[in-house]
PDB file of N, CA, C and O in Angstrom:
ATOM      1  N   MET A   1     215.059 182.646 100.820  1.00  0.00           N
ATOM      2  CA  MET A   1     214.378 182.535  99.546  1.00  0.00           C
ATOM      3  C   MET A   1     212.947 183.067  99.710  1.00  0.00           C
ATOM      4  O   MET A   1     212.251 182.678 100.648  1.00  0.00           O
ATOM      5  N   PRO A   2     212.503 183.952  98.809  1.00  0.00           N
ATOM      6  CA  PRO A   2     211.166 184.528  98.950  1.00  0.00           C
ATOM      7  C   PRO A   2     210.081 183.470  98.711  1.00  0.00           C
ATOM      8  O   PRO A   2     210.240 182.560  97.898  1.00  0.00           O
ATOM      9  N   LYS A   3     208.984 183.623  99.442  1.00  0.00           N
ATOM     10  CA  LYS A   3     207.847 182.712  99.293  1.00  0.00           C
ATOM     11  C   LYS A   3     207.020 183.147  98.082  1.00  0.00           C
ATOM     12  O   LYS A   3     206.679 184.323  97.952  1.00  0.00           O
ATOM     13  N   LEU A   4     206.699 182.201  97.197  1.00  0.00           N
ATOM     14  CA  LEU A   4     205.879 182.501  96.027  1.00  0.00           C
ATOM     15  C   LEU A   4     204.407 182.449  96.411  1.00  0.00           C
ATOM     16  O   LEU A   4     204.004 181.647  97.253  1.00  0.00           O
ATOM     17  N   SER A   5     203.620 183.298  95.797  1.00  0.00           N
ATOM     18  CA  SER A   5     202.194 183.361  96.076  1.00  0.00           C
ATOM     19  C   SER A   5     201.440 183.529  94.764  1.00  0.00           C
ATOM     20  O   SER A   5     201.814 184.358  93.934  1.00  0.00           O
ATOM     21  N   ALA A   6     200.376 182.745  94.571  1.00  0.00           N
ATOM     22  CA  ALA A   6     199.549 182.863  93.373  1.00  0.00           C
ATOM     23  C   ALA A   6     198.773 184.180  93.423  1.00  0.00           C
ATOM     24  O   ALA A   6     198.265 184.582  94.469  1.00  0.00           O
ATOM     25  N   GLU A   7     198.695 184.831  92.276  1.00  0.00           N
ATOM     26  CA  GLU A   7     197.978 186.089  92.174  1.00  0.00           C
ATOM     27  C   GLU A   7     197.019 186.033  90.992  1.00  0.00           C
ATOM     28  O   GLU A   7     196.988 185.037  90.269  1.00  0.00           O
ATOM     29  N   LEU A   8     196.244 187.080  90.791  1.00  0.00           N
ATOM     30  CA  LEU A   8     195.230 187.117  89.740  1.00  0.00           C
ATOM     31  C   LEU A   8     195.782 186.740  88.369  1.00  0.00           C
ATOM     32  O   LEU A   8     195.141 185.947  87.680  1.00  0.00           O
ATOM     33  N   PRO A   9     196.924 187.254  87.931  1.00  0.00           N
ATOM     34  CA  PRO A   9     197.432 186.842  86.613  1.00  0.00           C
ATOM     35  C   PRO A   9     197.642 185.328  86.506  1.00  0.00           C
ATOM     36  O   PRO A   9     197.454 184.755  85.432  1.00  0.00           O
ATOM     37  N   ASP A  10     198.024 184.686  87.589  1.00  0.00           N
ATOM     38  CA  ASP A  10     198.204 183.232  87.588  1.00  0.00           C
ATOM     39  C   ASP A  10     196.860 182.524  87.383  1.00  0.00           C
ATOM     40  O   ASP A  10     196.778 181.538  86.651  1.00  0.00           O
ATOM     41  N   VAL A  11     195.817 183.029  88.029  1.00  0.00           N
ATOM     42  CA  VAL A  11     194.478 182.467  87.863  1.00  0.00           C
ATOM     43  C   VAL A  11     194.038 182.622  86.412  1.00  0.00           C
ATOM     44  O   VAL A  11     193.497 181.683  85.828  1.00  0.00           O
ATOM     45  N   LEU A  12     194.260 183.776  85.833  1.00  0.00           N
ATOM     46  CA  LEU A  12     193.852 184.027  84.451  1.00  0.00           C
ATOM     47  C   LEU A  12     194.581 183.117  83.470  1.00  0.00           C
ATOM     48  O   LEU A  12     193.976 182.633  82.514  1.00  0.00           O
ATOM     49  N   VAL A  13     195.860 182.878  83.690  1.00  0.00           N
ATOM     50  CA  VAL A  13     196.624 181.967  82.825  1.00  0.00           C
ATOM     51  C   VAL A  13     196.073 180.550  82.947  1.00  0.00           C
ATOM     52  O   VAL A  13     195.898 179.870  81.937  1.00  0.00           O
ATOM     53  N   ALA A  14     195.802 180.102  84.155  1.00  0.00           N
ATOM     54  CA  ALA A  14     195.272 178.756  84.363  1.00  0.00           C
ATOM     55  C   ALA A  14     193.891 178.608  83.721  1.00  0.00           C
ATOM     56  O   ALA A  14     193.615 177.592  83.083  1.00  0.00           O
ATOM     57  N   GLU A  15     193.027 179.603  83.882  1.00  0.00           N
ATOM     58  CA  GLU A  15     191.700 179.563  83.268  1.00  0.00           C
ATOM     59  C   GLU A  15     191.801 179.541  81.751  1.00  0.00           C
ATOM     60  O   GLU A  15     191.060 178.817  81.087  1.00  0.00           O
ATOM     61  N   SER A  16     192.708 180.325  81.205  1.00  0.00           N
ATOM     62  CA  SER A  16     192.923 180.355  79.763  1.00  0.00           C
ATOM     63  C   SER A  16     193.380 178.989  79.255  1.00  0.00           C
ATOM     64  O   SER A  16     192.924 178.527  78.210  1.00  0.00           O
ATOM     65  N   TYR A  17     194.268 178.356  79.986  1.00  0.00           N
ATOM     66  CA  TYR A  17     194.748 177.019  79.618  1.00  0.00           C
ATOM     67  C   TYR A  17     193.583 176.028  79.598  1.00  0.00           C
ATOM     68  O   TYR A  17     193.445 175.251  78.653  1.00  0.00           O
ATOM     69  N   LEU A  18     192.753 176.055  80.627  1.00  0.00           N
ATOM     70  CA  LEU A  18     191.613 175.148  80.687  1.00  0.00           C
ATOM     71  C   LEU A  18     190.631 175.418  79.549  1.00  0.00           C
ATOM     72  O   LEU A  18     190.052 174.484  78.996  1.00  0.00           O
ATOM     73  N   ASP A  19     190.442 176.676  79.202  1.00  0.00           N
ATOM     74  CA  ASP A  19     189.530 177.040  78.106  1.00  0.00           C
ATOM     75  C   ASP A  19     190.017 176.499  76.762  1.00  0.00           C
ATOM     76  O   ASP A  19     189.201 176.169  75.901  1.00  0.00           O
ATOM     77  N   ARG A  20     191.319 176.406  76.574  1.00  0.00           N
ATOM     78  CA  ARG A  20     191.894 175.939  75.304  1.00  0.00           C
ATOM     79  C   ARG A  20     191.875 174.425  75.160  1.00  0.00           C
ATOM     80  O   ARG A  20     192.112 173.912  74.067  1.00  0.00           O
ATOM     81  N   HIS A  21     191.600 173.705  76.229  1.00  0.00           N
ATOM     82  CA  HIS A  21     191.638 172.241  76.192  1.00  0.00           C
ATOM     83  C   HIS A  21     190.273 171.690  76.602  1.00  0.00           C
ATOM     84  O   HIS A  21     189.958 171.601  77.789  1.00  0.00           O
ATOM     85  N   SER A  22     189.468 171.323  75.604  1.00  0.00           N
ATOM     86  CA  SER A  22     188.087 170.897  75.862  1.00  0.00           C
ATOM     87  C   SER A  22     188.008 169.667  76.759  1.00  0.00           C
ATOM     88  O   SER A  22     187.017 169.486  77.466  1.00  0.00           O
ATOM     89  N   GLU A  23     189.035 168.819  76.744  1.00  0.00           N
ATOM     90  CA  GLU A  23     189.017 167.631  77.593  1.00  0.00           C
ATOM     91  C   GLU A  23     189.132 167.982  79.080  1.00  0.00           C
ATOM     92  O   GLU A  23     188.936 167.125  79.941  1.00  0.00           O
ATOM     93  N   LEU A  24     189.448 169.236  79.372  1.00  0.00           N
ATOM     94  CA  LEU A  24     189.553 169.698  80.759  1.00  0.00           C
ATOM     95  C   LEU A  24     188.374 170.581  81.168  1.00  0.00           C
ATOM     96  O   LEU A  24     188.435 171.287  82.175  1.00  0.00           O
ATOM     97  N   ALA A  25     187.306 170.533  80.381  1.00  0.00           N
ATOM     98  CA  ALA A  25     186.148 171.412  80.607  1.00  0.00           C
ATOM     99  C   ALA A  25     185.488 171.169  81.972  1.00  0.00           C
ATOM    100  O   ALA A  25     184.792 172.048  82.480  1.00  0.00           O
ATOM    101  N   HIS A  26     185.695 170.005  82.562  1.00  0.00           N
ATOM    102  CA  HIS A  26     185.090 169.693  83.857  1.00  0.00           C
ATOM    103  C   HIS A  26     185.865 170.317  85.022  1.00  0.00           C
ATOM    104  O   HIS A  26     185.436 170.223  86.173  1.00  0.00           O
ATOM    105  N   LEU A  27     187.001 170.953  84.729  1.00  0.00           N
ATOM    106  CA  LEU A  27     187.830 171.560  85.773  1.00  0.00           C
ATOM    107  C   LEU A  27     187.652 173.064  85.821  1.00  0.00           C
ATOM    108  O   LEU A  27     187.310 173.700  84.824  1.00  0.00           O
ATOM    109  N   ARG A  28     187.888 173.617  86.992  1.00  0.00           N
ATOM    110  CA  ARG A  28     187.939 175.077  87.158  1.00  0.00           C
ATOM    111  C   ARG A  28     189.034 175.391  88.175  1.00  0.00           C
ATOM    112  O   ARG A  28     189.531 174.502  88.867  1.00  0.00           O
ATOM    113  N   VAL A  29     189.392 176.641  88.251  1.00  0.00           N
ATOM    114  CA  VAL A  29     190.499 177.076  89.102  1.00  0.00           C
ATOM    115  C   VAL A  29     189.953 177.867  90.279  1.00  0.00           C
ATOM    116  O   VAL A  29     189.074 178.714  90.122  1.00  0.00           O
ATOM    117  N   LYS A  30     190.488 177.579  91.459  1.00  0.00           N
ATOM    118  CA  LYS A  30     190.182 178.372  92.655  1.00  0.00           C
ATOM    119  C   LYS A  30     191.504 178.822  93.260  1.00  0.00           C
ATOM    120  O   LYS A  30     192.476 178.068  93.293  1.00  0.00           O
ATOM    121  N   LYS A  31     191.525 180.061  93.736  1.00  0.00           N
ATOM    122  CA  LYS A  31     192.682 180.539  94.474  1.00  0.00           C
ATOM    123  C   LYS A  31     192.393 180.303  95.947  1.00  0.00           C
ATOM    124  O   LYS A  31     191.422 180.825  96.496  1.00  0.00           O
ATOM    125  N   ARG A  32     193.235 179.521  96.569  1.00  0.00           N
ATOM    126  CA  ARG A  32     193.073 179.208  97.996  1.00  0.00           C
ATOM    127  C   ARG A  32     194.353 179.598  98.709  1.00  0.00           C
ATOM    128  O   ARG A  32     195.382 178.932  98.591  1.00  0.00           O
ATOM    129  N   GLY A  33     194.267 180.676  99.440  1.00  0.00           N
ATOM    130  CA  GLY A  33     195.468 181.170 100.112  1.00  0.00           C
ATOM    131  C   GLY A  33     196.512 181.573  99.097  1.00  0.00           C
ATOM    132  O   GLY A  33     196.254 182.397  98.219  1.00  0.00           O
ATOM    133  N   ASP A  34     197.692 180.993  99.218  1.00  0.00           N
ATOM    134  CA  ASP A  34     198.800 181.322  98.322  1.00  0.00           C
ATOM    135  C   ASP A  34     198.886 180.409  97.107  1.00  0.00           C
ATOM    136  O   ASP A  34     199.797 180.550  96.291  1.00  0.00           O
ATOM    137  N   THR A  35     197.939 179.465  96.975  1.00  0.00           N
ATOM    138  CA  THR A  35     198.044 178.473  95.906  1.00  0.00           C
ATOM    139  C   THR A  35     196.824 178.475  94.999  1.00  0.00           C
ATOM    140  O   THR A  35     195.767 178.998  95.354  1.00  0.00           O
ATOM    141  N   LEU A  36     196.988 177.878  93.820  1.00  0.00           N
ATOM    142  CA  LEU A  36     195.878 177.622  92.921  1.00  0.00           C
ATOM    143  C   LEU A  36     195.499 176.162  93.063  1.00  0.00           C
ATOM    144  O   LEU A  36     196.361 175.293  93.189  1.00  0.00           O
ATOM    145  N   THR A  37     194.199 175.900  93.040  1.00  0.00           N
ATOM    146  CA  THR A  37     193.695 174.538  93.125  1.00  0.00           C
ATOM    147  C   THR A  37     192.792 174.290  91.943  1.00  0.00           C
ATOM    148  O   THR A  37     191.934 175.114  91.627  1.00  0.00           O
ATOM    149  N   PHE A  38     192.978 173.159  91.287  1.00  0.00           N
ATOM    150  CA  PHE A  38     192.067 172.746  90.215  1.00  0.00           C
ATOM    151  C   PHE A  38     191.013 171.854  90.853  1.00  0.00           C
ATOM    152  O   PHE A  38     191.337 170.877  91.528  1.00  0.00           O
ATOM    153  N   VAL A  39     189.733 172.202  90.631  1.00  0.00           N
ATOM    154  CA  VAL A  39     188.638 171.430  91.208  1.00  0.00           C
ATOM    155  C   VAL A  39     187.700 171.004  90.091  1.00  0.00           C
ATOM    156  O   VAL A  39     187.622 171.646  89.044  1.00  0.00           O
ATOM    157  N   SER A  40     186.989 169.906  90.334  1.00  0.00           N
ATOM    158  CA  SER A  40     185.979 169.454  89.378  1.00  0.00           C
ATOM    159  C   SER A  40     184.637 169.404  90.076  1.00  0.00           C
ATOM    160  O   SER A  40     184.547 169.432  91.303  1.00  0.00           O
ATOM    161  N   GLY A  41     183.604 169.329  89.266  1.00  0.00           N
ATOM    162  CA  GLY A  41     182.260 169.287  89.820  1.00  0.00           C
ATOM    163  C   GLY A  41     181.566 170.621  89.655  1.00  0.00           C
ATOM    164  O   GLY A  41     182.120 171.560  89.084  1.00  0.00           O
ATOM    165  N   PRO A  42     180.338 170.694  90.165  1.00  0.00           N
ATOM    166  CA  PRO A  42     179.559 171.928  90.000  1.00  0.00           C
ATOM    167  C   PRO A  42     180.130 173.096  90.799  1.00  0.00           C
ATOM    168  O   PRO A  42     180.806 172.912  91.811  1.00  0.00           O
ATOM    169  N   GLU A  43     179.842 174.292  90.318  1.00  0.00           N
ATOM    170  CA  GLU A  43     180.251 175.505  91.032  1.00  0.00           C
ATOM    171  C   GLU A  43     179.694 175.498  92.449  1.00  0.00           C
ATOM    172  O   GLU A  43     178.570 175.053  92.681  1.00  0.00           O
ATOM    173  N   GLY A  44     180.478 175.987  93.385  1.00  0.00           N
ATOM    174  CA  GLY A  44     180.020 176.073  94.759  1.00  0.00           C
ATOM    175  C   GLY A  44     180.004 174.741  95.489  1.00  0.00           C
ATOM    176  O   GLY A  44     179.579 174.662  96.642  1.00  0.00           O
ATOM    177  N   GLY A  45     180.473 173.682  94.808  1.00  0.00           N
ATOM    178  CA  GLY A  45     180.440 172.375  95.433  1.00  0.00           C
ATOM    179  C   GLY A  45     181.759 171.926  95.960  1.00  0.00           C
ATOM    180  O   GLY A  45     181.863 170.832  96.514  1.00  0.00           O
TER     181      GLY A  45
END
């Protein structure tokens, strides 16, 4: 079975989802290796 890997389009979809839901404004998306991670807090933290 092929290994799935997150790519730029996946990041864009996740960011778009967060932008549409104001209650999630404290979250942002980071691509870490093959996965997407939702993080909260200030940028760079």
